[in-house]
C-alpha positions in Angstrom: 12.2 22.3 31.2 14.8 22.0 28.4 15.4 18.4 29.5 11.6 17.6 29.3 11.5 19.1 25.8 14.4 16.9 24.6 12.7 13.9 26.1 9.5 14.7 24.2 11.6 15.1 20.9 13.1 11.6 21.4 9.6 10.2 22.1 8.3 11.8 18.9 11.0 10.2 16.8 10.4 6.8 18.4 6.7 7.0 17.6 6.9 7.8 13.9 9.8 5.4 13.5 7.6 2.5 14.8 4.7 3.6 12.5 7.2 3.7 9.6 8.4 0.2 10.5 4.9 -1.2 10.5 4.1 0.2 7.0 7.5 -1.0 5.8 6.7 -4.5 6.9 3.3 -4.3 5.1 5.1 -3.3 1.9 7.6 -6.1 2.5 4.6 -8.6 2.8 3.0 -7.2 -0.4 6.1 -7.3 -2.5 7.2 -10.6 -1.1 3.9 -12.3 -1.8 3.9 -10.8 -5.3 7.4 -12.1 -6.0 6.5 -15.5 -4.5 3.2 -16.0 -6.4 4.8 -17.8 -9.3 6.6 -20.2 -6.9 3.4 -20.7 -4.9 1.6 -21.4 -8.1 4.2 -24.0 -9.0 3.9 -25.6 -5.6 0.1 -25.9 -5.7 0.0 -26.4 -9.5 -2.1 -23.3 -10.3 -3.2 -21.8 -13.6 -2.7 -18.1 -14.2 -6.4 -17.6 -13.4 -6.2 -19.5 -10.2 -3.0 -17.6 -9.2 -5.1 -14.4 -9.6 -7.7 -15.9 -7.3 -5.0 -16.8 -4.8 -3.8 -13.2 -4.9 -7.3 -11.9 -4.6 -8.0 -13.7 -1.3 -5.6 -11.4 0.5 -6.9 -8.4 -1.3 -10.5 -9.3 -0.5 -9.5 -9.2 3.2 -8.0 -5.7 2.7 -11.4 -4.6 1.6 -13.2 -6.0 4.7 -10.8 -4.6 7.3 -11.7 -0.9 7.1 -15.4 -1.6 7.0 -15.1 -3.4 10.4 -12.3 -1.4 12.0 -12.3 2.2 10.6 -14.7 3.8 13.0 -13.5 1.5 15.8 -10.0 3.0 15.4 -11.4 6.5 15.6 -13.3 5.8 18.8 -10.6 3.9 20.6 -6.9 4.2 21.1 -5.1 3.7 17.8 -2.0 2.4 19.6 -4.1 -0.3 21.3 -5.7 -1.3 18.1 -2.4 -1.5 16.3 -1.0 -3.8 19.1 -4.0 -6.2 18.7 -3.6 -6.3 14.9 0.2 -6.9 15.1 -0.5 -9.9 17.3 -3.0 -11.3 14.8 -0.6 -10.6 12.0 2.1 -12.6 13.7 -0.3 -15.6 14.2 -1.4 -15.5 10.5 2.1 -15.5 9.2 3.0 -18.3 11.6 0.1 -20.4 10.4 1.3 -20.1 6.8 4.9 -20.9 7.8 3.8 -24.2 9.5 1.1 -25.6 7.1 1.3 -27.3 3.8 -2.5 -27.5 3.2 -3.8 -25.1 0.6 -6.9 -24.5 2.7 -4.9 -23.3 5.7 -2.6 -21.3 3.4 -5.7 -19.4 2.1 -6.9 -19.0 5.7 -3.6 -17.5 6.8 -3.3 -15.3 3.8 -6.8 -14.0 4.4 -6.0 -12.9 7.9 -2.6 -11.6 6.9 -4.4 -9.3 4.4 -7.0 -8.3 7.0 -4.3 -7.3 9.5 -1.9 -5.6 7.1 -4.7 -3.6 5.6 -5.9 -2.4 9.0 -2.4 -1.7 10.3 -1.6 0.5 7.3 -4.7 2.8 7.4 -4.6 3.0 11.2 -0.9 3.8 11.2 -1.3 6.5 8.6 -4.3 8.0 10.5 -2.3 7.9 13.8 0.6 9.7 12.0 -1.8 12.4 10.7 -3.3 12.9 14.2 0.0 12.9 16.0 1.7 15.3 13.7 -0.7 18.0 12.4 2.1 20.3 11.6 4.4 18.0 9.6 1.8 15.4 8.7 1.6 16.2 5.0 5.3 15.7 4.6 5.4 12.6 6.8 2.6 11.0 4.7 4.9 11.1 1.7 7.6 9.5 3.8 5.4 6.8 5.3 3.9 5.8 2.0 7.5 5.6 0.6 8.2 3.1 3.4 5.6 0.8 1.9 7.3 1.1 -1.4 10.7 0.5 0.2 9.4 -2.7 1.8 8.0 -3.8 -1.5 11.3 -3.0 -3.3 13.5 -5.0 -0.8 11.3 -8.1 -0.6 11.6 -9.4 -4.2 15.4 -9.1 -3.9 15.3 -11.0 -0.6 12.9 -13.6 -2.1 15.2 -14.0 -5.1 18.2 -14.4 -2.8 16.9 -17.1 -0.5 15.2 -19.0 -3.4 18.6 -19.1 -5.2 20.0 -20.6 -2.0 17.5 -23.4 -2.2 15.3 -22.1 0.7 11.5 -22.5 0.6 9.2 -19.7 -0.4 7.7 -20.0 3.1 10.8 -18.2 4.3 8.9 -15.0 3.6 6.4 -15.7 6.3 9.1 -16.5 8.8 10.5 -13.0 8.2 7.0 -11.5 8.5 6.5 -13.2 11.8 9.7 -11.7 13.1 8.9 -8.3 11.8 5.4 -8.4 13.5 6.9 -9.3 16.8 9.5 -6.5 16.7 6.8 -4.0 15.7 4.6 -5.2 18.6 7.3 -4.6 21.1 8.0 -1.2 19.7 4.4 0.1 19.6 3.8 -1.1 23.2 6.8 1.0 24.3 5.4 4.1 22.5 1.6 3.7 22.9 1.3 6.2 25.7 3.0 8.9 23.7 0.3 9.6 21.0 -1.7 12.2 23.0 1.5 14.0 23.9 2.3 14.5 20.2 -1.1 15.9 19.5 -0.8 18.5 22.3 2.8 19.6 21.4 2.3 20.0 17.7 -1.2 21.5 17.8 0.3 24.3 19.9 2.6 25.2 17.0 0.0 24.5 14.2 -1.7 27.5 12.5 -4.6 25.4 11.5 -3.8 21.9 12.8 -6.2 19.1 11.6 -9.2 20.7 13.2 -11.7 20.8 10.4 -15.0 19.3 11.7 -16.9 18.6 8.5 -16.7 15.2 6.8 -17.2 15.6 3.0 -18.4 12.2 1.9 -18.7 13.1 -1.8 -15.1 14.2 -2.2 -13.8 11.2 -0.2 -15.9 8.8 -2.4 -14.3 10.2 -5.5 -10.9 9.7 -4.0 -12.0 6.1 -3.2 -12.7 5.5 -6.9 -9.2 6.8 -7.8 -7.6 4.5 -5.3 -9.7 1.5 -6.3 -8.6 1.8 -9.9 -5.0 2.6 -9.1 -4.5 -0.3 -6.6 -6.3 -2.6 -9.0 -3.8 -1.7 -11.7 -0.9 -1.8 -9.3 -1.8 -5.3 -8.1 -2.6 -6.6 -11.6 0.8 -5.4 -12.7 2.9 -6.4 -9.7 1.4 -9.8 -9.1 1.8 -10.8 -12.8 5.0 -8.9 -14.0 7.2 -11.9 -13.0 4.8 -14.2 -15.0 4.8 -11.8 -17.9 8.6 -11.9 -18.1 8.8 -15.7 -17.8 5.9 -16.7 -20.0 5.8 -13.9 -22.6 9.3 -12.5 -22.7 11.2 -15.7 -21.8 13.2 -13.8 -19.3 14.2 -14.1 -15.6 14.2 -10.4 -15.1 10.7 -10.3 -13.7 11.6 -10.0 -10.0 14.1 -7.3 -10.8 11.4 -5.4 -12.8 9.2 -5.7 -9.7 11.9 -4.3 -7.4 12.6 -1.5 -9.9 9.0 -0.6 -10.1 8.8 -0.3 -6.3 12.2 1.4 -6.0 11.3 4.4 -8.1 8.1 4.8 -6.0 10.3 5.8 -3.0 11.6 9.1 -4.4 8.2 9.7 -6.1 6.3 9.5 -2.8 8.8 11.5 -0.9 8.6 14.2 -3.7 4.8 14.1 -3.6 4.7 14.5 0.2 7.3 17.3 0.1 5.3 19.2 -2.5 1.9 18.4 -1.0 0.6 21.9 -2.1 1.0 20.8 -5.7 -1.0 17.6 -5.2 -3.6 18.5 -7.9 -1.0 18.8 -10.7 1.0 15.8 -9.6 -2.0 13.6 -9.3 -3.4 14.5 -12.7 0.0 14.1 -14.4 0.4 10.6 -12.8 -3.1 9.5 -13.8 -2.5 10.4 -17.4 1.0 8.9 -17.5 0.2 5.4 -16.3 -2.0 4.2 -19.3 0.4 5.9 -21.7 3.5 4.1 -20.4 1.5 0.8 -20.1 0.5 0.8 -23.7 4.1 1.4 -24.8 5.3 -1.4 -22.4 2.7 -3.9 -23.7 4.0 -3.5 -27.3 7.6 -4.1 -26.4 9.3 -7.5 -27.1 12.6 -6.6 -25.4 12.8 -7.7 -21.8 15.4 -4.9 -21.1 13.2 -2.2 -22.5 10.2 -3.5 -20.5 12.5 -3.5 -17.4 13.4 0.2 -18.1 9.8 1.2 -18.7 9.1 0.1 -15.1 10.9 3.3 -14.1 8.4 5.9 -15.4 5.5 3.5 -14.6 6.7 3.3 -11.0 7.3 7.1 -10.7 3.7 7.8 -11.9 2.2 5.0 -9.7 4.1 6.2 -6.6 2.7 9.7 -6.7 -1.0 8.7 -6.5 -1.2 7.4 -2.9 0.3 10.4 -1.1 -1.5 12.9 -3.3 -4.8 11.2 -2.6 -4.1 11.1 1.2 -3.1 14.7 1.3 -6.2 15.6 -0.7 -8.3 13.6 1.8 -7.1 15.2 5.0 -9.0 18.5 4.7 -12.1 16.6 3.5 -12.1 14.2 6.4 -12.3 16.6 9.3 -11.6 14.8 12.6 -12.5 11.4 11.2 -9.1 10.5 9.7 -9.3 6.8 10.4 -12.8 6.5 9.0 -11.8 8.3 5.8 -8.5 6.5 5.5 -10.4 3.3 6.1 -12.9 4.1 3.3 -10.0 4.6 0.9 -8.4 1.4 2.1 -11.7 -0.5 1.5 -11.6 0.9 -2.1 -8.1 -0.3 -2.6 -9.2 -3.8 -1.4 -12.1 -3.8 -3.9 -9.8 -2.7 -6.7 -7.3 -5.3 -5.7 -9.8 -8.1 -5.6 -11.6 -7.2 -8.8 -8.8 -6.1 -11.0 -6.2 -8.7 -9.9 -8.7 -11.5 -10.7 -9.6 -9.8 -13.9 -6.0 -9.4 -14.9 -5.5 -13.2 -14.4 -8.6 -14.0 -16.4 -7.8 -11.6 -19.3 -4.2 -12.9 -19.2 -5.3 -16.4 -19.8 -7.4 -15.4 -22.8 -5.6 -12.5 -24.4 -2.1 -12.5 -22.9 -0.8 -10.5 -19.9 0.4 -7.6 -22.0 -3.1 -7.0 -23.5 -4.6 -7.6 -20.0 -2.5 -4.8 -18.5 -3.5 -2.4 -21.2 -7.2 -3.1 -20.7 -6.8 -2.5 -16.9 -4.9 0.8 -17.5 -7.8 2.2 -19.6 -9.8 2.6 -16.4 -7.7 5.5 -15.5 -9.9 7.7 -17.7 -12.5 7.3 -14.9 -9.8 8.3 -12.4 -9.0 11.5 -14.3 -12.6 12.7 -14.1 -12.9 11.7 -10.4 -9.8 13.7 -9.6 -11.1 16.8 -11.3 -14.4 16.6 -9.5 -12.7 16.0 -6.1 -10.5 19.0 -6.4 -13.6 21.1 -7.4 -15.3 20.0 -4.2 -12.3 20.9 -2.1 -11.9 24.3 -3.8 -15.6 25.1 -3.2 -15.6 24.3 0.5 -12.1 25.6 1.5 
């Protein structure tokens, strides 16, 4: 009996490690694409506005994926759906790696965005389902894996570009990561139900709420729409801001620093999930304040350092929103997570393109301030969402 328990513990560790790896690769793809956008723009001779549109192609796909796949993932095996999406992700990255045509590049990026979006929200839903006892804490950890991937990738991109390698190297690495994840999830796909049984037996409440509170979840969707819109507008153009406005080569390091501080921020937010309300409101207020200060700085070193508080505030939002979502979602975790992911796609598409447009006309520093002002709406949505949660639970 003791041997079987030990074997189950090993299986548990393997399952969440694979889910963490999948989200890490998604973060690596996001940060790598952001760090490569200037080089891609140079290769295809793009303006800042067109660079924003190129970035928005992927983000548009992230919006579509949950609409198509959210309820499907709740009805079918999450492990099976993850396997299918990893295969498609591998194919999309391989297409970009091999082609030089801009049309095929856009096609590949679209499907890369589609699969990475779906993989992220289904993996988080699978984690919440599999670990009802420790899920809140693990959500902080898994979202930090996304930040870790986004932190590492700009440094990797800078390294291989400095060695004269092509920006397409990113997509070779993504192909390899997708393949490794596919092998891993297929080895652990039969373990998901075992996790639910084992942890629910030790859970005082589990994740057994049956009601699906659409109003509260829609408010959280608005928060994530604005947050991810700002995050993408900042991360896709921070390198360009440093090069064109500050005449500095520190942009990729600023991007990595921004993502780096998200890691402890998300771990902290997951560990103190019971304080999600206070953490979320503090983060929402802090982002526009720091952005306004950053936009009025002419020193590249000071702007680099301001990426620290900006990243800390940004990092807290995702895990706090997800932990607020869980009691509002009932048993439809993939549907609710999918709705939130759709909102992130909408925010990414609209605000990234808007940042590029405003950047061409007013400068990127002013563009980022304008985008940050939308957090006033987020603040009101957060207050209303917590009132709905307090009223019903």
